Jmol script that loads the backbone (N, CA, C; Angstrom):
load data "model"
ATOM      1  N   UNK A   1      14.041   1.396 -26.109  1.00  0.00           N
ATOM      2  CA  UNK A   1      13.759   0.724 -24.858  1.00  0.00           C
ATOM      3  C   UNK A   1      14.808  -0.376 -24.651  1.00  0.00           C
ATOM      4  N   UNK A   2      15.250  -0.544 -23.420  1.00  0.00           N
ATOM      5  CA  UNK A   2      16.259  -1.548 -23.100  1.00  0.00           C
ATOM      6  C   UNK A   2      15.679  -2.623 -22.197  1.00  0.00           C
ATOM      7  N   UNK A   3      16.209  -3.828 -22.343  1.00  0.00           N
ATOM      8  CA  UNK A   3      15.831  -4.934 -21.465  1.00  0.00           C
ATOM      9  C   UNK A   3      16.335  -4.613 -20.058  1.00  0.00           C
ATOM     10  N   UNK A   4      15.504  -4.832 -19.067  1.00  0.00           N
ATOM     11  CA  UNK A   4      15.903  -4.497 -17.698  1.00  0.00           C
ATOM     12  C   UNK A   4      16.859  -5.523 -17.094  1.00  0.00           C
ATOM     13  N   UNK A   5      17.084  -6.646 -17.777  1.00  0.00           N
ATOM     14  CA  UNK A   5      17.997  -7.672 -17.266  1.00  0.00           C
ATOM     15  C   UNK A   5      19.372  -7.625 -17.932  1.00  0.00           C
ATOM     16  N   UNK A   6      19.396  -7.508 -19.267  1.00  0.00           N
ATOM     17  CA  UNK A   6      20.687  -7.578 -19.965  1.00  0.00           C
ATOM     18  C   UNK A   6      21.035  -6.296 -20.717  1.00  0.00           C
ATOM     19  N   UNK A   7      20.193  -5.283 -20.663  1.00  0.00           N
ATOM     20  CA  UNK A   7      20.406  -3.972 -21.292  1.00  0.00           C
ATOM     21  C   UNK A   7      20.490  -4.029 -22.808  1.00  0.00           C
ATOM     22  N   UNK A   8      19.947  -5.063 -23.416  1.00  0.00           N
ATOM     23  CA  UNK A   8      19.884  -5.142 -24.873  1.00  0.00           C
ATOM     24  C   UNK A   8      18.811  -4.183 -25.372  1.00  0.00           C
ATOM     25  N   UNK A   9      19.096  -3.529 -26.488  1.00  0.00           N
ATOM     26  CA  UNK A   9      18.118  -2.606 -27.066  1.00  0.00           C
ATOM     27  C   UNK A   9      16.952  -3.398 -27.659  1.00  0.00           C
ATOM     28  N   UNK A  10      15.721  -3.013 -27.302  1.00  0.00           N
ATOM     29  CA  UNK A  10      14.513  -3.703 -27.755  1.00  0.00           C
ATOM     30  C   UNK A  10      13.626  -2.752 -28.541  1.00  0.00           C
ATOM     31  N   UNK A  11      12.793  -3.317 -29.386  1.00  0.00           N
ATOM     32  CA  UNK A  11      11.788  -2.516 -30.087  1.00  0.00           C
ATOM     33  C   UNK A  11      10.731  -2.082 -29.072  1.00  0.00           C
ATOM     34  N   UNK A  12      10.052  -0.968 -29.320  1.00  0.00           N
ATOM     35  CA  UNK A  12       9.040  -0.497 -28.357  1.00  0.00           C
ATOM     36  C   UNK A  12       7.886  -1.477 -28.139  1.00  0.00           C
ATOM     37  N   UNK A  13       7.565  -2.286 -29.137  1.00  0.00           N
ATOM     38  CA  UNK A  13       6.447  -3.226 -29.001  1.00  0.00           C
ATOM     39  C   UNK A  13       6.906  -4.657 -28.711  1.00  0.00           C
ATOM     40  N   UNK A  14       8.157  -4.821 -28.280  1.00  0.00           N
ATOM     41  CA  UNK A  14       8.699  -6.157 -28.016  1.00  0.00           C
ATOM     42  C   UNK A  14       8.056  -6.777 -26.781  1.00  0.00           C
ATOM     43  N   UNK A  15       7.807  -8.081 -26.853  1.00  0.00           N
ATOM     44  CA  UNK A  15       7.256  -8.817 -25.721  1.00  0.00           C
ATOM     45  C   UNK A  15       8.281  -9.740 -25.077  1.00  0.00           C
ATOM     46  N   UNK A  16       9.350 -10.063 -25.805  1.00  0.00           N
ATOM     47  CA  UNK A  16      10.417 -10.905 -25.260  1.00  0.00           C
ATOM     48  C   UNK A  16      11.773 -10.347 -25.664  1.00  0.00           C
ATOM     49  N   UNK A  17      12.775 -10.673 -24.871  1.00  0.00           N
ATOM     50  CA  UNK A  17      14.156 -10.321 -25.197  1.00  0.00           C
ATOM     51  C   UNK A  17      14.805 -11.556 -25.811  1.00  0.00           C
ATOM     52  N   UNK A  18      15.317 -11.420 -27.007  1.00  0.00           N
ATOM     53  CA  UNK A  18      15.925 -12.562 -27.695  1.00  0.00           C
ATOM     54  C   UNK A  18      17.237 -13.000 -27.047  1.00  0.00           C
ATOM     55  N   UNK A  19      17.926 -12.093 -26.380  1.00  0.00           N
ATOM     56  CA  UNK A  19      19.229 -12.419 -25.806  1.00  0.00           C
ATOM     57  C   UNK A  19      19.116 -13.183 -24.485  1.00  0.00           C
ATOM     58  N   UNK A  20      18.311 -12.681 -23.543  1.00  0.00           N
ATOM     59  CA  UNK A  20      18.272 -13.305 -22.215  1.00  0.00           C
ATOM     60  C   UNK A  20      16.983 -14.080 -21.940  1.00  0.00           C
ATOM     61  N   UNK A  21      15.973 -13.947 -22.791  1.00  0.00           N
ATOM     62  CA  UNK A  21      14.733 -14.699 -22.613  1.00  0.00           C
ATOM     63  C   UNK A  21      13.719 -14.053 -21.689  1.00  0.00           C
ATOM     64  N   UNK A  22      13.991 -12.832 -21.226  1.00  0.00           N
ATOM     65  CA  UNK A  22      13.013 -12.138 -20.383  1.00  0.00           C
ATOM     66  C   UNK A  22      11.775 -11.817 -21.214  1.00  0.00           C
ATOM     67  N   UNK A  23      10.618 -11.774 -20.560  1.00  0.00           N
ATOM     68  CA  UNK A  23       9.402 -11.438 -21.296  1.00  0.00           C
ATOM     69  C   UNK A  23       8.530 -10.488 -20.481  1.00  0.00           C
ATOM     70  N   UNK A  24       7.711  -9.764 -21.219  1.00  0.00           N
ATOM     71  CA  UNK A  24       6.849  -8.751 -20.626  1.00  0.00           C
ATOM     72  C   UNK A  24       5.503  -9.374 -20.282  1.00  0.00           C
ATOM     73  N   UNK A  25       5.053  -9.133 -19.058  1.00  0.00           N
ATOM     74  CA  UNK A  25       3.733  -9.593 -18.626  1.00  0.00           C
ATOM     75  C   UNK A  25       2.965  -8.379 -18.108  1.00  0.00           C
ATOM     76  N   UNK A  26       1.665  -8.514 -18.110  1.00  0.00           N
ATOM     77  CA  UNK A  26       0.803  -7.450 -17.593  1.00  0.00           C
ATOM     78  C   UNK A  26       0.121  -7.966 -16.340  1.00  0.00           C
ATOM     79  N   UNK A  27       0.259  -7.237 -15.260  1.00  0.00           N
ATOM     80  CA  UNK A  27      -0.302  -7.657 -13.978  1.00  0.00           C
ATOM     81  C   UNK A  27      -1.031  -6.496 -13.330  1.00  0.00           C
ATOM     82  N   UNK A  28      -1.922  -6.846 -12.421  1.00  0.00           N
ATOM     83  CA  UNK A  28      -2.622  -5.835 -11.631  1.00  0.00           C
ATOM     84  C   UNK A  28      -1.952  -5.720 -10.272  1.00  0.00           C
ATOM     85  N   UNK A  29      -2.059  -4.548  -9.699  1.00  0.00           N
ATOM     86  CA  UNK A  29      -1.540  -4.363  -8.351  1.00  0.00           C
ATOM     87  C   UNK A  29      -2.456  -5.082  -7.362  1.00  0.00           C
ATOM     88  N   UNK A  30      -1.968  -5.306  -6.162  1.00  0.00           N
ATOM     89  CA  UNK A  30      -2.775  -5.962  -5.130  1.00  0.00           C
ATOM     90  C   UNK A  30      -4.016  -5.133  -4.808  1.00  0.00           C
ATOM     91  N   UNK A  31      -3.851  -3.832  -4.729  1.00  0.00           N
ATOM     92  CA  UNK A  31      -5.006  -2.962  -4.470  1.00  0.00           C
ATOM     93  C   UNK A  31      -6.014  -3.055  -5.607  1.00  0.00           C
ATOM     94  N   UNK A  32      -5.533  -3.151  -6.840  1.00  0.00           N
ATOM     95  CA  UNK A  32      -6.436  -3.268  -7.981  1.00  0.00           C
ATOM     96  C   UNK A  32      -7.246  -4.547  -7.953  1.00  0.00           C
ATOM     97  N   UNK A  33      -6.627  -5.634  -7.529  1.00  0.00           N
ATOM     98  CA  UNK A  33      -7.348  -6.906  -7.423  1.00  0.00           C
ATOM     99  C   UNK A  33      -8.408  -6.817  -6.327  1.00  0.00           C
ATOM    100  N   UNK A  34      -8.045  -6.261  -5.180  1.00  0.00           N
ATOM    101  CA  UNK A  34      -8.999  -6.127  -4.074  1.00  0.00           C
ATOM    102  C   UNK A  34     -10.177  -5.238  -4.464  1.00  0.00           C
ATOM    103  N   UNK A  35      -9.884  -4.098  -5.085  1.00  0.00           N
ATOM    104  CA  UNK A  35     -10.944  -3.176  -5.498  1.00  0.00           C
ATOM    105  C   UNK A  35     -11.839  -3.833  -6.544  1.00  0.00           C
ATOM    106  N   UNK A  36     -11.270  -4.654  -7.416  1.00  0.00           N
ATOM    107  CA  UNK A  36     -12.073  -5.372  -8.403  1.00  0.00           C
ATOM    108  C   UNK A  36     -13.049  -6.332  -7.756  1.00  0.00           C
ATOM    109  N   UNK A  37     -12.590  -7.051  -6.737  1.00  0.00           N
ATOM    110  CA  UNK A  37     -13.493  -7.973  -6.030  1.00  0.00           C
ATOM    111  C   UNK A  37     -14.590  -7.215  -5.292  1.00  0.00           C
ATOM    112  N   UNK A  38     -14.247  -6.097  -4.687  1.00  0.00           N
ATOM    113  CA  UNK A  38     -15.259  -5.285  -4.005  1.00  0.00           C
ATOM    114  C   UNK A  38     -16.264  -4.748  -5.020  1.00  0.00           C
ATOM    115  N   UNK A  39     -15.784  -4.318  -6.179  1.00  0.00           N
ATOM    116  CA  UNK A  39     -16.678  -3.838  -7.230  1.00  0.00           C
ATOM    117  C   UNK A  39     -17.624  -4.916  -7.721  1.00  0.00           C
ATOM    118  N   UNK A  40     -17.116  -6.141  -7.872  1.00  0.00           N
ATOM    119  CA  UNK A  40     -17.986  -7.244  -8.296  1.00  0.00           C
ATOM    120  C   UNK A  40     -19.023  -7.563  -7.226  1.00  0.00           C
ATOM    121  N   UNK A  41     -18.626  -7.517  -5.964  1.00  0.00           N
ATOM    122  CA  UNK A  41     -19.571  -7.773  -4.874  1.00  0.00           C
ATOM    123  C   UNK A  41     -20.676  -6.713  -4.848  1.00  0.00           C
ATOM    124  N   UNK A  42     -20.299  -5.455  -5.019  1.00  0.00           N
ATOM    125  CA  UNK A  42     -21.297  -4.387  -5.049  1.00  0.00           C
ATOM    126  C   UNK A  42     -22.200  -4.531  -6.267  1.00  0.00           C
ATOM    127  N   UNK A  43     -21.643  -4.942  -7.410  1.00  0.00           N
ATOM    128  CA  UNK A  43     -22.464  -5.146  -8.605  1.00  0.00           C
ATOM    129  C   UNK A  43     -23.468  -6.276  -8.389  1.00  0.00           C
ATOM    130  N   UNK A  44     -23.065  -7.333  -7.698  1.00  0.00           N
ATOM    131  CA  UNK A  44     -23.999  -8.426  -7.410  1.00  0.00           C
ATOM    132  C   UNK A  44     -25.101  -7.984  -6.448  1.00  0.00           C
ATOM    133  N   UNK A  45     -24.734  -7.211  -5.438  1.00  0.00           N
ATOM    134  CA  UNK A  45     -25.746  -6.695  -4.507  1.00  0.00           C
ATOM    135  C   UNK A  45     -26.699  -5.753  -5.243  1.00  0.00           C
ATOM    136  N   UNK A  46     -26.155  -4.921  -6.135  1.00  0.00           N
ATOM    137  CA  UNK A  46     -26.994  -4.010  -6.908  1.00  0.00           C
ATOM    138  C   UNK A  46     -27.969  -4.792  -7.779  1.00  0.00           C
ATOM    139  N   UNK A  47     -27.493  -5.857  -8.409  1.00  0.00           N
ATOM    140  CA  UNK A  47     -28.384  -6.685  -9.233  1.00  0.00           C
ATOM    141  C   UNK A  47     -29.460  -7.344  -8.377  1.00  0.00           C
ATOM    142  N   UNK A  48     -29.085  -7.756  -7.168  1.00  0.00           N
ATOM    143  CA  UNK A  48     -30.071  -8.370  -6.274  1.00  0.00           C
ATOM    144  C   UNK A  48     -31.131  -7.361  -5.837  1.00  0.00           C
ATOM    145  N   UNK A  49     -30.792  -6.082  -5.813  1.00  0.00           N
ATOM    146  CA  UNK A  49     -31.778  -5.050  -5.491  1.00  0.00           C
ATOM    147  C   UNK A  49     -32.593  -4.638  -6.714  1.00  0.00           C
ATOM    148  N   UNK A  50     -31.969  -4.661  -7.888  1.00  0.00           N
ATOM    149  CA  UNK A  50     -32.634  -4.166  -9.091  1.00  0.00           C
ATOM    150  C   UNK A  50     -33.634  -5.160  -9.678  1.00  0.00           C
ATOM    151  N   UNK A  51     -33.288  -6.424  -9.713  1.00  0.00           N
ATOM    152  CA  UNK A  51     -34.156  -7.427 -10.349  1.00  0.00           C
ATOM    153  C   UNK A  51     -35.533  -7.502  -9.684  1.00  0.00           C
ATOM    154  N   UNK A  52     -35.644  -7.539  -8.358  1.00  0.00           N
ATOM    155  CA  UNK A  52     -36.993  -7.545  -7.769  1.00  0.00           C
ATOM    156  C   UNK A  52     -37.777  -6.268  -8.059  1.00  0.00           C
ATOM    157  N   UNK A  53     -37.070  -5.166  -8.294  1.00  0.00           N
ATOM    158  CA  UNK A  53     -37.737  -3.902  -8.588  1.00  0.00           C
ATOM    159  C   UNK A  53     -38.608  -4.007  -9.836  1.00  0.00           C
ATOM    160  N   UNK A  54     -38.225  -4.867 -10.767  1.00  0.00           N
ATOM    161  CA  UNK A  54     -38.996  -5.047 -11.999  1.00  0.00           C
ATOM    162  C   UNK A  54     -40.320  -5.758 -11.751  1.00  0.00           C
ATOM    163  N   UNK A  55     -40.366  -6.609 -10.733  1.00  0.00           N
ATOM    164  CA  UNK A  55     -41.551  -7.440 -10.504  1.00  0.00           C
ATOM    165  C   UNK A  55     -42.465  -6.944  -9.387  1.00  0.00           C
ATOM    166  N   UNK A  56     -41.962  -6.121  -8.478  1.00  0.00           N
ATOM    167  CA  UNK A  56     -42.763  -5.681  -7.332  1.00  0.00           C
ATOM    168  C   UNK A  56     -44.045  -4.942  -7.723  1.00  0.00           C
ATOM    169  N   UNK A  57     -44.017  -4.027  -8.695  1.00  0.00           N
ATOM    170  CA  UNK A  57     -45.274  -3.351  -9.050  1.00  0.00           C
ATOM    171  C   UNK A  57     -46.338  -4.313  -9.588  1.00  0.00           C
ATOM    172  N   UNK A  58     -45.916  -5.341 -10.296  1.00  0.00           N
ATOM    173  CA  UNK A  58     -46.874  -6.307 -10.845  1.00  0.00           C
ATOM    174  C   UNK A  58     -47.467  -7.201  -9.761  1.00  0.00           C
ATOM    175  N   UNK A  59     -46.750  -7.336  -8.653  1.00  0.00           N
ATOM    176  CA  UNK A  59     -47.241  -8.159  -7.551  1.00  0.00           C
ATOM    177  C   UNK A  59     -48.059  -7.334  -6.560  1.00  0.00           C
ATOM    178  N   UNK A  60     -48.207  -6.034  -6.819  1.00  0.00           N
ATOM    179  CA  UNK A  60     -49.013  -5.177  -5.965  1.00  0.00           C
ATOM    180  C   UNK A  60     -48.325  -4.719  -4.696  1.00  0.00           C
ATOM    181  N   UNK A  61     -47.000  -4.795  -4.651  1.00  0.00           N
ATOM    182  CA  UNK A  61     -46.246  -4.386  -3.462  1.00  0.00           C
ATOM    183  C   UNK A  61     -45.813  -2.931  -3.635  1.00  0.00           C
ATOM    184  N   UNK A  62     -45.988  -2.130  -2.600  1.00  0.00           N
ATOM    185  CA  UNK A  62     -45.646  -0.710  -2.648  1.00  0.00           C
ATOM    186  C   UNK A  62     -44.129  -0.527  -2.708  1.00  0.00           C
ATOM    187  N   UNK A  63     -43.701   0.459  -3.472  1.00  0.00           N
ATOM    188  CA  UNK A  63     -42.274   0.768  -3.590  1.00  0.00           C
ATOM    189  C   UNK A  63     -41.850   1.890  -2.643  1.00  0.00           C
ATOM    190  N   UNK A  64     -42.733   2.282  -1.734  1.00  0.00           N
ATOM    191  CA  UNK A  64     -42.433   3.375  -0.811  1.00  0.00           C
ATOM    192  C   UNK A  64     -41.282   3.072   0.137  1.00  0.00           C
ATOM    193  N   UNK A  65     -41.148   1.847   0.576  1.00  0.00           N
ATOM    194  CA  UNK A  65     -40.090   1.490   1.519  1.00  0.00           C
ATOM    195  C   UNK A  65     -38.877   0.859   0.861  1.00  0.00           C
ATOM    196  N   UNK A  66     -38.767   1.005  -0.457  1.00  0.00           N
ATOM    197  CA  UNK A  66     -37.652   0.380  -1.176  1.00  0.00           C
ATOM    198  C   UNK A  66     -36.355   1.151  -0.907  1.00  0.00           C
ATOM    199  N   UNK A  67     -35.219   0.469  -0.775  1.00  0.00           N
ATOM    200  CA  UNK A  67     -33.945   1.155  -0.478  1.00  0.00           C
ATOM    201  C   UNK A  67     -33.362   1.838  -1.718  1.00  0.00           C
ATOM    202  N   UNK A  68     -33.958   2.957  -2.104  1.00  0.00           N
ATOM    203  CA  UNK A  68     -33.531   3.656  -3.317  1.00  0.00           C
ATOM    204  C   UNK A  68     -32.107   4.183  -3.206  1.00  0.00           C
ATOM    205  N   UNK A  69     -31.715   4.627  -2.026  1.00  0.00           N
ATOM    206  CA  UNK A  69     -30.360   5.165  -1.858  1.00  0.00           C
ATOM    207  C   UNK A  69     -29.315   4.092  -2.152  1.00  0.00           C
ATOM    208  N   UNK A  70     -29.537   2.873  -1.689  1.00  0.00           N
ATOM    209  CA  UNK A  70     -28.589   1.783  -1.954  1.00  0.00           C
ATOM    210  C   UNK A  70     -28.523   1.479  -3.445  1.00  0.00           C
ATOM    211  N   UNK A  71     -29.648   1.572  -4.127  1.00  0.00           N
ATOM    212  CA  UNK A  71     -29.676   1.306  -5.563  1.00  0.00           C
ATOM    213  C   UNK A  71     -28.890   2.365  -6.334  1.00  0.00           C
ATOM    214  N   UNK A  72     -29.066   3.627  -5.979  1.00  0.00           N
ATOM    215  CA  UNK A  72     -28.368   4.714  -6.669  1.00  0.00           C
ATOM    216  C   UNK A  72     -26.873   4.686  -6.355  1.00  0.00           C
ATOM    217  N   UNK A  73     -26.524   4.486  -5.090  1.00  0.00           N
ATOM    218  CA  UNK A  73     -25.106   4.436  -4.711  1.00  0.00           C
ATOM    219  C   UNK A  73     -24.414   3.255  -5.388  1.00  0.00           C
ATOM    220  N   UNK A  74     -25.069   2.109  -5.423  1.00  0.00           N
ATOM    221  CA  UNK A  74     -24.489   0.945  -6.092  1.00  0.00           C
ATOM    222  C   UNK A  74     -24.328   1.150  -7.580  1.00  0.00           C
ATOM    223  N   UNK A  75     -25.266   1.880  -8.192  1.00  0.00           N
ATOM    224  CA  UNK A  75     -25.191   2.158  -9.625  1.00  0.00           C
ATOM    225  C   UNK A  75     -23.979   3.014  -9.965  1.00  0.00           C
ATOM    226  N   UNK A  76     -23.576   3.864  -9.050  1.00  0.00           N
ATOM    227  CA  UNK A  76     -22.414   4.728  -9.275  1.00  0.00           C
ATOM    228  C   UNK A  76     -21.126   4.056  -8.812  1.00  0.00           C
ATOM    229  N   UNK A  77     -21.166   3.402  -7.664  1.00  0.00           N
ATOM    230  CA  UNK A  77     -19.957   2.870  -7.037  1.00  0.00           C
ATOM    231  C   UNK A  77     -19.395   1.638  -7.749  1.00  0.00           C
ATOM    232  N   UNK A  78     -20.242   0.718  -8.176  1.00  0.00           N
ATOM    233  CA  UNK A  78     -19.749  -0.520  -8.797  1.00  0.00           C
ATOM    234  C   UNK A  78     -18.961  -0.249 -10.081  1.00  0.00           C
ATOM    235  N   UNK A  79     -19.480   0.530 -11.048  1.00  0.00           N
ATOM    236  CA  UNK A  79     -18.663   0.796 -12.245  1.00  0.00           C
ATOM    237  C   UNK A  79     -17.391   1.573 -11.938  1.00  0.00           C
ATOM    238  N   UNK A  80     -17.453   2.481 -10.950  1.00  0.00           N
ATOM    239  CA  UNK A  80     -16.257   3.250 -10.603  1.00  0.00           C
ATOM    240  C   UNK A  80     -15.159   2.343 -10.056  1.00  0.00           C
ATOM    241  N   UNK A  81     -15.515   1.415  -9.181  1.00  0.00           N
ATOM    242  CA  UNK A  81     -14.512   0.497  -8.624  1.00  0.00           C
ATOM    243  C   UNK A  81     -13.965  -0.442  -9.687  1.00  0.00           C
ATOM    244  N   UNK A  82     -14.828  -0.936 -10.570  1.00  0.00           N
ATOM    245  CA  UNK A  82     -14.360  -1.830 -11.627  1.00  0.00           C
ATOM    246  C   UNK A  82     -13.462  -1.093 -12.616  1.00  0.00           C
ATOM    247  N   UNK A  83     -13.765   0.168 -12.909  1.00  0.00           N
ATOM    248  CA  UNK A  83     -12.913   0.953 -13.795  1.00  0.00           C
ATOM    249  C   UNK A  83     -11.547   1.178 -13.143  1.00  0.00           C
ATOM    250  N   UNK A  84     -11.530   1.506 -11.853  1.00  0.00           N
ATOM    251  CA  UNK A  84     -10.261   1.715 -11.160  1.00  0.00           C
ATOM    252  C   UNK A  84      -9.432   0.434 -11.159  1.00  0.00           C
ATOM    253  N   UNK A  85     -10.086  -0.698 -10.933  1.00  0.00           N
ATOM    254  CA  UNK A  85      -9.368  -1.969 -10.935  1.00  0.00           C
ATOM    255  C   UNK A  85      -8.726  -2.226 -12.292  1.00  0.00           C
ATOM    256  N   UNK A  86      -9.442  -1.920 -13.351  1.00  0.00           N
ATOM    257  CA  UNK A  86      -8.902  -2.124 -14.697  1.00  0.00           C
ATOM    258  C   UNK A  86      -7.729  -1.186 -14.972  1.00  0.00           C
ATOM    259  N   UNK A  87      -7.747  -0.006 -14.374  1.00  0.00           N
ATOM    260  CA  UNK A  87      -6.692   0.970 -14.634  1.00  0.00           C
ATOM    261  C   UNK A  87      -5.402   0.671 -13.878  1.00  0.00           C
ATOM    262  N   UNK A  88      -5.385  -0.323 -12.982  1.00  0.00           N
ATOM    263  CA  UNK A  88      -4.167  -0.621 -12.224  1.00  0.00           C
ATOM    264  C   UNK A  88      -3.269  -1.636 -12.928  1.00  0.00           C
ATOM    265  N   UNK A  89      -3.578  -1.985 -14.170  1.00  0.00           N
ATOM    266  CA  UNK A  89      -2.743  -2.929 -14.919  1.00  0.00           C
ATOM    267  C   UNK A  89      -1.427  -2.237 -15.279  1.00  0.00           C
ATOM    268  N   UNK A  90      -0.315  -2.917 -15.060  1.00  0.00           N
ATOM    269  CA  UNK A  90       0.983  -2.361 -15.405  1.00  0.00           C
ATOM    270  C   UNK A  90       1.847  -3.440 -16.048  1.00  0.00           C
ATOM    271  N   UNK A  91       2.799  -3.005 -16.842  1.00  0.00           N
ATOM    272  CA  UNK A  91       3.708  -3.927 -17.518  1.00  0.00           C
ATOM    273  C   UNK A  91       4.892  -4.230 -16.604  1.00  0.00           C
ATOM    274  N   UNK A  92       5.337  -5.471 -16.644  1.00  0.00           N
ATOM    275  CA  UNK A  92       6.446  -5.906 -15.803  1.00  0.00           C
ATOM    276  C   UNK A  92       7.298  -6.880 -16.606  1.00  0.00           C
ATOM    277  N   UNK A  93       8.608  -6.672 -16.587  1.00  0.00           N
ATOM    278  CA  UNK A  93       9.521  -7.598 -17.252  1.00  0.00           C
ATOM    279  C   UNK A  93       9.973  -8.638 -16.240  1.00  0.00           C
ATOM    280  N   UNK A  94       9.858  -9.909 -16.588  1.00  0.00           N
ATOM    281  CA  UNK A  94      10.323 -10.977 -15.706  1.00  0.00           C
ATOM    282  C   UNK A  94      11.338 -11.825 -16.453  1.00  0.00           C
ATOM    283  N   UNK A  95      12.262 -12.397 -15.696  1.00  0.00           N
ATOM    284  CA  UNK A  95      13.311 -13.213 -16.292  1.00  0.00           C
ATOM    285  C   UNK A  95      12.816 -14.568 -16.745  1.00  0.00           C
ATOM    286  N   UNK A  96      13.668 -15.291 -17.419  1.00  0.00           N
ATOM    287  CA  UNK A  96      13.309 -16.608 -17.945  1.00  0.00           C
ATOM    288  C   UNK A  96      12.969 -17.582 -16.823  1.00  0.00           C
ATOM    289  N   UNK A  97      13.634 -17.468 -15.674  1.00  0.00           N
ATOM    290  CA  UNK A  97      13.443 -18.415 -14.574  1.00  0.00           C
ATOM    291  C   UNK A  97      12.249 -18.088 -13.691  1.00  0.00           C
ATOM    292  N   UNK A  98      11.684 -16.909 -13.814  1.00  0.00           N
ATOM    293  CA  UNK A  98      10.581 -16.494 -12.929  1.00  0.00           C
ATOM    294  C   UNK A  98       9.265 -17.047 -13.371  1.00  0.00           C
TER     295      UNK A  98
END
end "model"
wireframe off; spacefill off
backbone 0.3
color backbone group
């Protein structure tokens, strides 16, 4: 592997270039950050729907009108979005001045 700034040969697991001072950072894409925030929002909404579900039967409230579709969709969608957000991490070499 070569440094993208000075073309010095680097070890495959190198995090910095000894010659020019460039270093490797891991960043998420803009889409990955946005999808992560949407996933967290859906997870919070899902939790807000799930927690009352535990107490409603004890309070004598019928579960017939409960939004089951939103609960099931949120259970599938939130982990999928968070997994996609995590998968958008990529390595980037930046110079000493950046």
